[in-house]
N, C-alpha and C positions, 0 to 999 in steps of 0.2 A: 384567489385565482380558481377558476372552475377546472376540475379534473374531468377529462373527456367522458368516460363512463364509469370511473371509479375503480377499474380493474387493478391498475398499478397501485393505487392507494390501499386497496383491500389486501393485496398480496403483501405489501411491505408492512402494513399494520399487523396483519396476522403473523407474519414471519418474525417481526420484532418482538411480539408477545411471546412466541415460542423460544426466542433467544433470551428472554427476560431482559429486554432492553426497552427503556422508556424513552420515547422520542420527544424532543422539545416541540413546542407549538410552531406550526408552519413547516415542519420537516416534510410532511407528505406532499405539500405543494411544491417544495424545493425539489424533491425527487421527481415530481412530474415535469417540472421545468427542465431539469437535468436531462430526463429521457427525451423530451422534445428537441432540445438543442443537440443532443447526441445524434438523434435520428436525422435532423436537418443537416448537420455538418458532416456526418458520416458518409454522405453521398459524394463529398468532394475530397475528404481526407481519410486515409486509412487509419481508423480509430479502433474498430472492433468488428469481429465477424459475427458477434451475437446480436440478434435482432428480435424485435417484437417485445411488447410490454412485459409479458410473463417471464421470458428468458432474461431480459435486462434486469427486471426487478429481482429475480432470484439469483442468477449466476453472476451478476455484477454488484447490485446494491446490497442484497442480503449477505452474499459471500463476504463482502467488505465489512459489513457491520458485525459479523461473527468475531472479528478480531477484538472487539470491545470486551469479550469474555476471556481474554488471555492475560493481559496485564492492565495496570491502571493507566488510562488515557487522560483522565481529568486533569486539566492544567498542564499537560505534558507538551514539550516542544517536540514535534514530530516531523520527520522528513520521509517523503515517499520517493524512493529511488527508481527511476524508470517509470514515471507515473503514467505515461501514455494518455489515455482518455480520462485519467483522474482516479483510477482504482488502485488501492483502496482509500487513498487520502481524502478525496472530497466527500464520499459518503460518511467517513469517520468524522469529518468536520461538521457535516450537517447534523449528525446525531449527537456529537459532543462539541458544542461551539467553543468551549474553553480551550481547545487544542490550539497551539501555535503552529500553523502548518506551513511547510515548505514543499513545493512540488518541483521535482527535478527531472528533466528529460533532455535528451541530446538532439531532438528533432524540433526545429523551429516552428513548423506548422502546428505541432501538438501543443507547444508552449503557448502559441497564440490562441489556440482553442481554449486552453486552461485559463488564460488570463481573461478572456471574454466570458467564459463560464462563471468565474468567480465574481466578476462585476455583475453579471446578470442575477446571480444568486445572492448577491450582497454579503459575501463572506470574505474575510480577510485571509489572504494566503500569499506567500512569496513564491513567485514562479521563476525558476532558474533555468535558462537555456545553456546547458553545459554537459560535458561528460562527467560521470561520477568519479572516474579516476583522476580527473583534474580538480574538481571542486573539493574533493576530500582532502586535498593538501592546502586548501585556503584557510587562512585565519578567519574565524567567525563561523566556519562551517565544521571544521575538523574538531571532533570531540565535543560538539556543542549541543547534541540532541539527546533527549531522554529516550526516544524510541525512533528507530528506523524501520520502515516497512517496505516490502517489495513483492510485487506480483510478477516481476519480470521472468521471462522464460530463459533460464540459464542454470547451470549446475550450481549446487549449493556452495561448494568451495569457492566458486567464482563470485557468487553473490556475497559471500562472507567478506571477501577481500574488497569488494566495491562498497559495501554498506557499513561494516563494522568501524572503519575509521571515523565515520560521522558521529558515532555514539559515545557519550560520556561514560566514564567508569561508573558502574552500577546501573547503567541503562540497558536497553534491550534492542536486539534486532529480531524482527519477526518476518520469516520467509513463508510465503503462501505456496504450498506444495500439494501434490496428490498424495493419497494414502499409500501409494506404492513407492514412496521416497525413503523407506527405511534404510536400505543399503546405502543410499546416497548420503543420508544423515550420518550414518556410522563412519563412512569414509571421510567425511568432512571434519571430524573431531580434531584431527591433526592440524588442519587449517585454522580451526577455531582457536586452538591453543597458541599457535604461532602469531595470531592476530590479537591475542589478549582477551580471549573469551572462552566460554564453556557452554555446553548444551544445558539449557535450563529445563526443557521438557518439550513434548509434542502434544498438541491439542487437536484431536480428531473431532470433526463436527459434520453433521448432515445439514446441508442447506435447507431451510424450511420450504415446504411445498415442492420438494424435489426428492429424488432418491440418490442425489449426488453427495458423496462424502469427501471432504477435503481435509488437509492437515496444515496447522500452523506450527512451524518449527520455531521455538522460542530460544534465543541464544542470549546469554547474559554477558555483558562486558565486565571483565574482572581486572584488567590493567590496560594501560595505554598501548595502543597499537604502535609497533616499531615504525619509525619515520619513513622507511623505504616503501611502506605499503600505503595505498595500492600502487602497483606497478602499472606501466602502460598496458592497455587492454590486449594488444597483440601478444605481449609476454604472458599475461594472465591466462589467455586462451591456450597458448602453446604449452605452458608449464604450470597448470593449476597447483595450488598448494596441496 
């Protein structure tokens, strides 16, 4: 497939090199198709406020790929909670095809977009239209994933309650945050312990080709999450752990 002017491909190729990530054959073409589909569908669905090849390539695609430097994703079963337009799950799958990917979102139009995107890119992924607090209680999803990732805009303690129940003991939850999330991380340690987890570390990274620095908060699952979690979202929001 021809890439319009090569700008997006050059940015991603250069950025991946700076991140020490080797992309598989066809990945650049897949990212270009992803960008075009996102641009086309974004006119009718609220998917992202970030526009233009450079910003999408860096602030969406490369930002997602940076997670590959946090824990081992090869052959991992991964769930992207609150996936939205597919970040970070789909870029991770493009770069590491061995991932067994589940994309979870509560909005039907976004799940439809994700299903069509995966078909177009010829990647295998399970797209689930449901709320995280409901799916996390389902057999086959609870405690079934090696890694949960989320770029959702919510407090860390809230994200921990929504995401950690999906993770198997010994697995990881990775929350994508700003570098100003230090206090939030510290306050969330009580929630982590209550949910059967502990802070494994924080990985600060600068997105290549930008001056933007983000943080991956890495949380390790150490024991099974008590069956009462996650609670209904209204309760989670009203009384975070």
